[in-house]
PLY file of the C-alpha trace (Angstrom):
ply
format ascii 1.0
element vertex 309
property float x
property float y
property float z
element edge 308
property int vertex1
property int vertex2
end_header
0.00 0.00 0.00
2.85 2.38 0.88
4.57 1.62 -2.43
1.33 2.22 -4.35
0.86 5.54 -2.57
4.44 6.59 -3.38
3.98 5.84 -7.08
0.58 7.56 -7.13
2.05 10.64 -5.42
4.85 10.83 -7.99
2.38 10.41 -10.87
-0.01 13.11 -9.58
2.87 15.51 -8.92
4.19 14.93 -12.43
0.80 15.42 -14.09
-0.12 18.57 -12.16
3.41 19.94 -12.65
3.29 19.42 -16.41
-0.14 21.03 -16.65
1.05 24.01 -14.58
4.22 24.38 -16.69
2.28 24.15 -19.97
-0.19 26.77 -18.81
2.41 29.08 -17.25
4.95 29.09 -20.07
2.73 28.63 -23.14
-0.86 29.70 -22.44
-0.31 32.52 -19.95
1.79 34.62 -22.42
-1.09 34.32 -24.91
-3.56 35.53 -22.27
-1.28 38.48 -21.46
-1.11 39.33 -25.17
-4.92 39.19 -25.35
-5.14 41.64 -22.42
-2.70 44.02 -24.11
-4.71 43.83 -27.36
-7.90 44.50 -25.44
-6.39 47.56 -23.76
-5.06 48.88 -27.07
-8.31 48.47 -28.98
-11.40 48.70 -26.82
-10.20 48.85 -23.23
-9.84 52.65 -22.89
-13.40 53.18 -24.15
-14.97 51.17 -21.28
-15.55 52.13 -17.64
-12.73 51.07 -15.29
-14.83 48.42 -13.51
-15.82 46.91 -16.85
-12.21 46.93 -18.05
-11.03 45.11 -14.89
-13.80 42.55 -15.27
-12.84 41.88 -18.87
-9.11 41.64 -18.03
-9.87 39.12 -15.30
-11.93 37.05 -17.72
-9.15 37.11 -20.35
-6.54 35.99 -17.77
-8.73 33.22 -16.35
-7.23 29.72 -16.49
-9.24 26.68 -17.46
-10.76 24.81 -14.51
-8.31 21.91 -14.83
-5.24 24.16 -15.09
-6.53 26.27 -12.20
-6.86 23.22 -9.94
-3.44 21.90 -10.99
-1.99 25.34 -10.23
-3.38 25.11 -6.70
-2.56 21.45 -6.02
0.90 21.13 -7.59
2.88 23.09 -4.93
1.23 21.09 -2.15
1.94 17.75 -3.84
5.53 18.81 -4.61
6.20 19.70 -0.96
4.64 16.44 0.28
6.64 14.44 -2.28
9.95 16.01 -1.25
9.25 15.62 2.48
7.98 12.06 2.19
10.55 10.82 -0.32
13.72 12.44 0.92
13.33 13.76 4.47
10.77 12.19 6.84
7.88 9.78 6.36
5.28 8.76 8.97
4.59 5.08 9.61
2.17 3.23 11.86
3.22 0.11 13.77
0.70 -2.63 12.89
2.12 -5.58 14.87
3.95 -6.44 18.07
7.17 -7.80 16.53
9.21 -4.87 17.88
7.81 -4.87 21.42
8.72 -3.47 23.87
10.53 -0.82 21.78
7.48 -0.22 19.58
3.88 -1.08 20.41
0.84 -1.55 18.23
-0.64 1.92 17.81
2.68 3.76 17.80
3.09 6.32 15.02
6.72 6.92 14.12
8.80 9.21 11.94
11.34 7.58 9.65
14.40 9.54 8.59
14.51 8.85 4.85
17.93 10.42 4.18
19.72 8.36 6.87
20.70 5.60 4.41
21.08 7.62 1.22
18.78 9.79 -0.85
16.87 7.47 -3.21
14.54 8.17 -6.08
10.98 7.35 -4.92
10.12 4.99 -7.79
13.14 2.82 -8.69
14.73 3.24 -5.23
18.20 3.78 -6.69
20.55 5.76 -4.46
21.09 9.26 -5.83
23.29 10.61 -3.02
25.20 8.61 -0.41
24.48 9.99 3.07
25.23 7.09 5.40
24.92 3.38 6.13
22.93 1.48 8.77
24.65 1.02 12.12
24.38 -1.99 14.37
21.39 -1.37 16.63
19.43 0.90 14.27
15.66 0.42 14.10
15.21 0.38 10.34
12.26 0.39 7.96
12.80 -1.57 4.74
10.94 -3.28 1.92
10.20 -6.91 2.77
12.67 -8.92 0.63
10.04 -11.51 -0.33
7.43 -8.87 -1.26
8.83 -5.34 -1.74
5.31 -3.90 -1.71
5.28 -4.39 2.07
7.18 -2.27 4.60
8.85 -4.03 7.53
10.52 -2.60 10.63
13.21 -4.50 12.56
16.47 -3.87 14.38
19.74 -4.15 12.44
22.02 -6.66 14.20
24.33 -7.75 11.39
26.39 -5.54 9.05
28.13 -6.68 5.85
30.78 -9.26 6.73
29.46 -9.93 10.25
28.96 -13.47 11.50
25.70 -13.80 13.44
24.56 -16.76 15.56
21.19 -17.20 17.24
21.32 -20.19 19.58
19.20 -21.06 22.64
17.55 -17.63 22.29
20.91 -15.91 22.73
22.45 -13.64 20.11
26.14 -13.86 19.20
27.97 -11.51 16.83
31.46 -11.52 15.35
32.04 -8.18 13.61
33.49 -8.22 10.09
37.27 -8.34 10.04
38.87 -5.04 9.08
41.87 -5.34 6.75
45.13 -4.86 8.61
43.66 -5.47 12.08
43.12 -8.56 14.20
39.67 -10.10 13.89
37.46 -9.76 16.96
36.22 -12.98 18.58
32.61 -14.13 18.54
30.81 -12.43 21.43
27.52 -13.19 23.14
25.45 -10.07 23.65
25.17 -9.21 27.33
21.69 -8.83 28.76
20.04 -8.50 32.15
16.48 -9.35 33.11
14.27 -6.31 33.76
11.02 -7.98 34.75
8.60 -10.81 34.03
4.91 -10.36 33.32
4.82 -6.74 32.20
3.88 -8.14 28.79
1.67 -11.23 28.38
1.05 -13.27 25.22
-1.60 -15.98 25.20
-1.58 -16.10 28.98
2.21 -16.53 29.12
4.25 -13.98 31.06
7.07 -12.72 28.83
10.59 -12.08 30.06
11.89 -8.56 29.49
15.67 -8.17 29.13
17.91 -5.17 28.62
20.39 -6.06 25.89
23.57 -4.32 24.78
24.08 -4.32 21.00
27.24 -2.42 20.12
26.70 1.18 21.24
22.94 0.68 21.65
21.19 -0.53 24.79
17.59 -1.62 24.25
14.97 -4.00 25.64
13.82 -7.31 24.19
11.11 -9.85 25.03
11.51 -13.62 25.34
8.61 -16.10 25.49
9.81 -18.95 27.75
7.03 -21.22 26.52
8.09 -21.19 22.86
10.90 -23.22 21.27
13.58 -21.46 19.20
12.06 -22.71 15.88
15.52 -23.59 14.53
14.01 -25.93 11.96
12.50 -22.92 10.18
15.66 -20.80 10.15
16.93 -19.45 6.85
19.64 -21.82 5.57
22.86 -20.31 4.24
25.33 -22.46 2.35
28.52 -23.11 4.30
27.08 -22.30 7.72
25.31 -24.23 10.46
21.63 -23.84 11.34
21.17 -20.59 13.21
24.41 -19.12 11.85
24.71 -16.53 9.10
27.50 -14.53 7.43
26.10 -11.26 6.13
27.00 -10.74 2.43
28.42 -7.47 1.15
25.76 -4.87 0.42
23.26 -6.61 2.69
22.11 -6.50 6.32
20.64 -8.85 8.91
17.73 -7.72 11.08
15.56 -9.27 13.77
12.67 -8.09 15.95
12.96 -7.13 19.60
10.02 -9.44 20.40
12.27 -12.38 19.68
9.73 -15.21 19.76
7.00 -13.31 17.92
8.81 -11.84 14.93
9.10 -13.00 11.31
12.55 -11.62 10.54
15.95 -12.34 9.02
16.27 -15.58 10.97
13.51 -16.98 8.77
13.87 -15.17 5.41
17.49 -14.02 5.21
19.12 -10.71 4.40
18.08 -7.18 3.42
19.63 -5.71 0.29
20.74 -2.09 0.80
18.44 -1.02 -2.08
15.46 -2.15 0.03
16.29 0.17 2.94
13.71 2.92 3.46
15.13 4.78 6.45
15.84 4.89 10.16
13.03 5.10 12.72
13.91 8.03 14.98
10.84 9.31 16.79
7.43 8.29 18.16
5.15 11.27 17.47
1.89 9.70 18.64
0.81 6.50 20.37
-2.76 5.22 20.68
-3.95 2.32 22.77
-6.76 0.01 21.69
-7.70 -1.77 24.90
-11.38 -2.60 25.13
-13.46 -5.57 26.23
-15.14 -8.08 23.93
-18.51 -6.57 24.78
-17.55 -3.13 23.45
-19.80 -1.77 20.72
-17.09 0.44 19.21
-15.07 -0.72 16.16
-11.61 -2.06 16.95
-9.85 0.70 14.99
-11.12 3.45 17.30
-8.46 4.30 19.96
-9.37 4.04 23.63
-6.62 6.40 24.81
-3.36 8.17 24.09
-0.03 6.97 25.54
1.63 10.36 25.96
4.52 8.80 27.90
5.68 7.00 24.74
6.14 10.14 22.65
9.84 10.81 22.07
13.02 9.49 20.47
13.84 5.81 19.90
16.77 3.80 21.21
0 1
1 2
2 3
3 4
4 5
5 6
6 7
7 8
8 9
9 10
10 11
11 12
12 13
13 14
14 15
15 16
16 17
17 18
18 19
19 20
20 21
21 22
22 23
23 24
24 25
25 26
26 27
27 28
28 29
29 30
30 31
31 32
32 33
33 34
34 35
35 36
36 37
37 38
38 39
39 40
40 41
41 42
42 43
43 44
44 45
45 46
46 47
47 48
48 49
49 50
50 51
51 52
52 53
53 54
54 55
55 56
56 57
57 58
58 59
59 60
60 61
61 62
62 63
63 64
64 65
65 66
66 67
67 68
68 69
69 70
70 71
71 72
72 73
73 74
74 75
75 76
76 77
77 78
78 79
79 80
80 81
81 82
82 83
83 84
84 85
85 86
86 87
87 88
88 89
89 90
90 91
91 92
92 93
93 94
94 95
95 96
96 97
97 98
98 99
99 100
100 101
101 102
102 103
103 104
104 105
105 106
106 107
107 108
108 109
109 110
110 111
111 112
112 113
113 114
114 115
115 116
116 117
117 118
118 119
119 120
120 121
121 122
122 123
123 124
124 125
125 126
126 127
127 128
128 129
129 130
130 131
131 132
132 133
133 134
134 135
135 136
136 137
137 138
138 139
139 140
140 141
141 142
142 143
143 144
144 145
145 146
146 147
147 148
148 149
149 150
150 151
151 152
152 153
153 154
154 155
155 156
156 157
157 158
158 159
159 160
160 161
161 162
162 163
163 164
164 165
165 166
166 167
167 168
168 169
169 170
170 171
171 172
172 173
173 174
174 175
175 176
176 177
177 178
178 179
179 180
180 181
181 182
182 183
183 184
184 185
185 186
186 187
187 188
188 189
189 190
190 191
191 192
192 193
193 194
194 195
195 196
196 197
197 198
198 199
199 200
200 201
201 202
202 203
203 204
204 205
205 206
206 207
207 208
208 209
209 210
210 211
211 212
212 213
213 214
214 215
215 216
216 217
217 218
218 219
219 220
220 221
221 222
222 223
223 224
224 225
225 226
226 227
227 228
228 229
229 230
230 231
231 232
232 233
233 234
234 235
235 236
236 237
237 238
238 239
239 240
240 241
241 242
242 243
243 244
244 245
245 246
246 247
247 248
248 249
249 250
250 251
251 252
252 253
253 254
254 255
255 256
256 257
257 258
258 259
259 260
260 261
261 262
262 263
263 264
264 265
265 266
266 267
267 268
268 269
269 270
270 271
271 272
272 273
273 274
274 275
275 276
276 277
277 278
278 279
279 280
280 281
281 282
282 283
283 284
284 285
285 286
286 287
287 288
288 289
289 290
290 291
291 292
292 293
293 294
294 295
295 296
296 297
297 298
298 299
299 300
300 301
301 302
302 303
303 304
304 305
305 306
306 307
307 308
């Protein structure tokens, strides 16, 4: 849906812009010439009010051009903001809990990973690369029409292992330096039962991922699902080496997230931007006997508004 909207926005901006340009540079000079001819021939013989009325009529645009003239600047501003600067997204699922909750509305910094054209998604200007720990929005590799949001854990060249619900990372070796050893990410339990899924109290941990400290959830009742992990040639189950130009991402809600563990890597061309801010958060908590539709919020979580970690 987001991809369709992007293409539609580009198309409407192009159409209204072409109509405005055609009218402004080709038809408007003809209307100005008609006004001058009117003034030279019959204009001075008419009362001033009548002359002004006639001039206005001669300068009037067609209804379609007039509407394009009004709409084009608005569409152009929205296109630039949405395509190259910031774009709003809504969180539809709980795969990034507790960092992001269903009902959170976030701003995504589009220029964080390069300025891309909004249709072909080719990088026009290099502005930066994802960092380990970033919360990134990207096109789902198996269906680029869908936007996904996960946390980047593996950079190009990294070796990543997910075993017994623990995450291990060996950073890519830098030429001329000694390779770092495989390290298990340190984490400490925060609480149990703050979040519940299907009657099961989830474990909340604070995890350190490079320079980023964030919280994750673990469901102690669920197995690791290793049999469904994405297989990579030359590695063991649950182990991946991130190819050049690609990234590895998983959800913070580790046992309730369809992520890179199951479908592989994210090509850099699929990156949309970095999630940086929660600008609104609605809650949708109501009983089964409620008469209101499920999409109507029951409250606002003002305490969630702010930057992301």
